[in-house]
C-alpha positions as CSV (number, residue, x, y, z in Angstrom):
1,M,107.3,-36.0,31.0
2,G,110.5,-35.4,33.2
3,V,110.1,-39.3,34.1
4,W,110.2,-40.1,30.2
5,L,113.5,-37.6,29.8
6,A,115.4,-39.3,32.2
7,F,114.5,-42.9,31.3
8,I,115.7,-41.6,27.8
9,I,118.8,-40.2,29.0
10,V,119.9,-43.5,31.2
11,V,118.8,-45.7,28.4
12,V,121.1,-43.8,26.0
13,L,123.8,-43.9,28.5
14,L,123.5,-47.8,29.1
15,N,123.0,-48.9,25.6
16,G,125.6,-47.3,24.1
17,T,127.4,-43.9,25.7
18,I,128.9,-45.6,28.5
19,P,130.1,-48.7,26.9
20,F,131.6,-46.8,23.9
21,A,133.3,-44.5,26.4
22,L,134.9,-47.5,28.2
23,G,135.7,-49.0,24.7
24,N,133.8,-52.2,25.0
25,D,132.7,-54.2,22.1
26,M,129.2,-52.8,21.7
27,R,127.4,-55.8,20.2
28,A,128.9,-58.2,23.3
29,W,127.6,-55.5,25.5
30,S,124.3,-55.2,24.0
31,F,123.6,-59.3,24.6
32,S,125.6,-59.4,27.9
33,T,124.2,-60.3,31.2
34,A,125.5,-57.4,33.0
35,K,123.6,-55.1,30.5
36,G,120.8,-57.2,31.4
37,L,120.6,-57.1,35.1
38,L,121.4,-53.0,34.7
39,F,118.5,-52.7,32.3
40,G,116.1,-54.5,34.5
41,L,116.9,-52.5,37.9
42,L,117.6,-49.0,36.2
43,I,114.9,-49.1,33.5
44,F,112.3,-51.7,34.1
45,G,112.4,-51.5,37.5
46,G,113.2,-47.6,38.0
47,P,111.2,-45.4,35.7
48,F,108.9,-48.3,34.5
49,L,107.9,-49.4,38.0
50,V,109.1,-47.7,41.2
51,V,108.6,-44.1,40.0
52,P,105.3,-44.5,38.6
53,L,104.1,-46.2,41.8
54,I,105.7,-43.4,44.3
55,L,104.0,-41.0,41.8
56,T,100.6,-42.1,42.0
57,K,100.3,-43.9,45.1
58,G,102.5,-41.3,47.0
59,W,105.3,-42.2,49.4
60,R,103.3,-42.4,52.6
61,T,101.4,-45.6,50.9
62,V,104.6,-46.8,49.2
63,R,106.6,-47.0,52.4
64,Q,104.0,-49.2,54.2
65,P,106.1,-52.3,54.7
66,I,103.4,-54.9,52.8
67,F,104.1,-52.5,50.1
68,L,107.6,-52.1,50.3
69,L,107.9,-55.9,50.3
70,A,105.8,-56.6,47.4
71,L,107.6,-53.9,45.3
72,A,111.0,-55.3,46.4
73,I,110.3,-58.6,45.0
74,A,108.9,-57.5,41.9
75,L,112.1,-55.2,41.5
76,S,114.2,-58.3,42.4
77,A,112.1,-60.4,39.8
78,I,112.6,-58.1,36.9
79,T,116.5,-57.5,37.2
80,L,117.0,-61.1,37.8
81,L,115.5,-61.7,34.2
82,P,118.9,-62.5,32.4
83,I,119.7,-65.2,35.1
84,V,116.0,-66.7,35.8
85,R,114.1,-66.3,32.5
86,A,111.0,-66.6,34.4
87,A,111.6,-64.5,37.2
88,P,109.3,-61.5,35.8
89,V,106.2,-63.6,36.5
90,L,106.6,-62.6,40.1
91,A,106.5,-58.9,39.0
92,V,103.4,-59.6,37.4
93,V,101.9,-61.7,40.6
94,M,103.3,-58.3,42.6
95,I,101.5,-55.9,40.6
96,A,98.3,-57.7,40.8
97,F,98.6,-57.9,44.8
98,L,99.4,-54.2,44.7
99,H,96.6,-53.5,42.5
100,W,94.0,-55.5,44.7
101,R,95.3,-54.2,48.2
102,F,96.0,-50.8,47.1
103,D,94.1,-49.9,43.9
104,L,96.4,-49.1,41.2
105,S,93.5,-47.9,39.1
106,D,95.7,-44.5,38.7
107,L,97.6,-46.8,36.4
108,N,95.0,-47.6,34.2
109,I,94.8,-50.9,35.3
110,P,91.1,-51.8,35.1
111,A,88.7,-54.7,36.3
112,L,88.2,-57.1,33.5
113,N,85.0,-57.7,32.2
114,K,83.5,-60.2,29.6
115,G,84.4,-57.7,26.7
116,D,88.0,-57.6,27.7
117,W,88.1,-61.2,27.7
118,F,86.7,-61.7,24.5
119,A,89.3,-58.8,23.2
120,I,92.0,-60.9,24.6
121,L,90.7,-64.2,22.8
122,A,90.2,-62.1,19.5
123,V,93.7,-60.8,19.4
124,G,95.0,-64.3,20.3
125,L,93.2,-65.7,17.5
126,L,94.1,-63.1,14.8
127,S,97.7,-63.3,15.8
128,A,97.2,-67.2,14.9
129,V,95.9,-66.7,11.6
130,P,99.4,-66.2,9.8
131,A,101.0,-69.3,11.4
132,L,97.8,-71.2,10.4
133,L,97.8,-69.9,6.7
134,Q,101.6,-70.5,6.3
135,G,102.2,-73.6,3.9
136,G,105.2,-75.4,3.3
137,T,106.6,-78.2,6.1
138,Q,106.3,-76.1,9.0
139,M,104.3,-77.7,11.7
140,F,102.4,-75.7,13.9
141,S,102.7,-76.7,17.5
142,F,99.8,-75.5,19.7
143,G,102.3,-76.2,22.9
144,D,105.3,-74.2,21.6
145,A,102.9,-71.2,20.5
146,L,101.3,-71.3,23.9
147,L,104.5,-71.4,25.9
148,A,106.1,-68.4,23.8
149,A,102.8,-66.2,24.4
150,L,103.0,-67.2,28.2
151,D,106.8,-66.0,28.0
152,R,105.8,-63.0,26.3
153,M,103.0,-61.9,28.2
154,F,104.1,-62.8,31.8
155,A,108.1,-63.4,31.6
156,N,109.0,-60.2,29.8
157,P,109.3,-56.8,31.2
158,S,108.4,-55.0,28.1
159,S,105.1,-56.7,28.1
160,T,104.2,-55.9,31.6
161,V,105.9,-52.9,33.4
162,E,106.9,-51.1,30.1
163,N,103.3,-51.1,28.9
164,L,102.2,-50.0,32.5
165,F,104.5,-47.0,32.0
166,Y,103.5,-46.1,28.6
167,F,99.9,-47.1,28.7
168,G,98.9,-46.5,32.0
169,F,101.1,-44.0,33.7
170,L,102.1,-41.4,31.0
171,T,98.7,-42.1,29.3
172,E,96.6,-41.0,31.7
173,R,98.8,-38.0,33.0
174,L,99.0,-36.7,29.1
175,A,95.2,-37.2,28.6
176,S,94.3,-35.2,31.6
177,K,96.7,-32.1,30.2
178,L,96.3,-32.7,26.4
179,G,93.2,-34.4,25.6
180,K,92.4,-37.6,23.9
181,W,93.4,-36.7,20.5
182,L,96.9,-35.3,21.0
183,T,97.8,-38.1,23.4
184,P,98.0,-41.2,21.4
185,P,100.4,-39.4,18.8
186,L,102.5,-38.3,21.3
187,I,102.9,-41.7,23.1
188,G,103.5,-43.2,19.9
189,L,106.2,-40.7,19.1
190,M,107.4,-41.5,22.8
191,Y,107.6,-45.3,22.1
192,T,109.3,-45.1,18.7
193,G,111.9,-42.9,20.5
194,H,112.3,-45.3,22.9
195,E,112.7,-48.1,20.4
196,L,115.1,-46.5,18.3
197,S,117.4,-46.2,21.1
198,N,117.9,-49.7,21.0
199,P,121.1,-51.2,19.3
200,E,119.5,-54.9,19.5
């Protein structure tokens, strides 16, 4: 909870408090490269990636050169999102490498089985239903849809490290203390509070 509260304070400061105090145009700031770089480093990189890894694996493991190198690559890739759109894909690769090398199952990263692959396929197909049922002159482009899905799944820190933070790090810890019935609504409220802080 402490990590989440620290995140909320930083996100509120970055999203509006500091720029407002400095007299900046809030709309321009919300879509600026500077904010994107700071967000990547201080939000997606810090509380969503680095802090959970240190708290779950311990500093002794994290300070190993191979771990630090992979973490530095992931952090750089996430930070560079506003400049190089596909850079966060490297973060996904580094997280997969760290999981393979150091076992990140404490962050709720399981090994995929046949049922998981079926669920992924089913969710993808269900997501396509509205596009397939739409009438009118809009043409469905499988290629565009695939690129959009790949971008969302692998090049968007909201779909990678944010999910790792909420549904891995926080869920695992809260479930062990609060149980399986209170944890989902609490995570939902925390995530909703997080999204309400977003001026976009």
